[in-house]
C-alpha positions, 0 to 999 in steps of 0.5 A: 482552357483546362487546368493542369491537374497532373501531380507534381509529386517527384517520381521517387516519392510516388513510388515510395508511397505506392510501395509503403501502401502495398506493404501495409495492405499485404501485412494487414491481410496477412495478420487478418488471415493468420490470427483467426487460424491460431487456436488460442485454446492451445496457449496455456502458460501455467507460470502466468498469473492466475487467470492469465494462463491463456495469454502469451507471456509477452503480453501479460502485465501482472503489476500496476501502480498509482502513478498518474498519467496524462490524457495526451502525448506518448506514454513514454513521456508521462512520468517525469518522476516515479515515486519510490514510496507510498504513504496512505492516510485514512482521513476525515475532513475534520482532521484536514489541517493535521493531514496538511501538515503531515503530507508536507513532511513527505517529498515528491519521492512519495505517492500520497493516497487518502482514504476518506471515511466521511465522503468529503473527498472533493473538499480537500481541493483547497490544498495544492498537493491534493491535486496530485494525491489519489483519493478513495472515498467509501463511507465509514470504513477502517484503514484495514478495510481500505488496505485489503481492497485497494492496496494489493501487492501487485499494485504496490509493486513499484514502491520500496516502502509503504506507510499505512498511517492513521490521521491523528499523528503529529509529524512536527519532528519527523523527516520521511527521507531520513526515516527511510535512510535509517530503515535501510541502514538497520535492515528493517522490513517492518518498522514504525517511528518511535512515539514521543512521551506525550503520546497516548497509552502505548506499549514500551516497545514503541516508546521513543528512546533518546540514546539510539537510532533504532531499537528492536526489543523492550521490557514490558509488564510482567506476564507479557513476554515469556519469550524476549524475541516475541511480541510485545517485547520484540518483533513488534510494532503497533498498527497506527503507523506501520511501515512495510517493505515491498516484500513484507507487505506482500505477505501482510496483505494476504494475512489481513482478514477480509471481514476483520476491519480494525486490525487488532491482533495483526500487530502480534502476527506481523512477525510471521512475514519476516525472518528473523523477525526480532532483527528485521522489525524495529522502532526508529527512535531518531525519527519520532511522532506523536500519537494524538489519540483522536477518536475519529472512528469512534465518532463514526461508530456512534453515528452508525449505531447510536452507542457511546462513541468509543464503547461500540467500536472498542467492543468490536475491536476486542471481538476481532482480536479474539477471532483473529487469534483463534483463526491463526491458532486453528490454521497453525494446527491444521497446517502442522497436522497436514504436513505430519501426514507426509 
């Protein structure tokens, strides 16, 4: 006796399946036939980002982020929390304990990014937070070398503030969330925490004061401040622990020179990225740090060229400062000359 193989599917469900399949096939044929007939060379949208002019604007995704994604599930389910701020440290493994203490001062509102100049990125896995951090490892480079190559403004677009910090900072008395609230309160686009009295040699502008939340000017040694609104007496923070708003960083990133890696002179030029600079650049006294002056980069320089640990690095720092000043002066002169012809 033969087996009854007739489908038991209800007629209406069978009809729905047939209709759905038919629609899918027709749609597929339509798309397959239509797309090749579209002349893609006719698409040219000059307002798209550079290089994407031939794409329809609706598909252009000009910005990205450092948020971690899962390998499964729906994209809309990836992110429980979207950090609003980014903190970067340029580190060597010998400073791991100090960085561990520092990272713990930043809440889940912060993405953590470590730049490893000694190639020992995997050894940080002993810290629980390291699994959530972003690690970039390139041997014997500086903070500003990493910043120019890995901190493009279109990648940092989701972050309201960006901390670009050294590894030798003591944060025992620092609260990152409170710091952000003070920066917002005083409308600072570029800032840094005040440096405590037991920090190393520093400018008067960046020394912590005890009688105010924030200060924006200072008195420096004779000869340094012809204009009280200009660095280093105002519109000035140092490059060891700067904090930038999203908009300020977009300007600063473009000013960082590709071949000048130590950043000397950059702090005197940051004022060009905000207006009025003497009001929007300041030092947060109510949240302070200690600059421990650990010569980590000097040690890297010694391993590279055999010179005294700090001597060779300092020589290049001074040379870069002079080069940057010259480039800025020439650029200003050429800009003024070009505009005077119109």
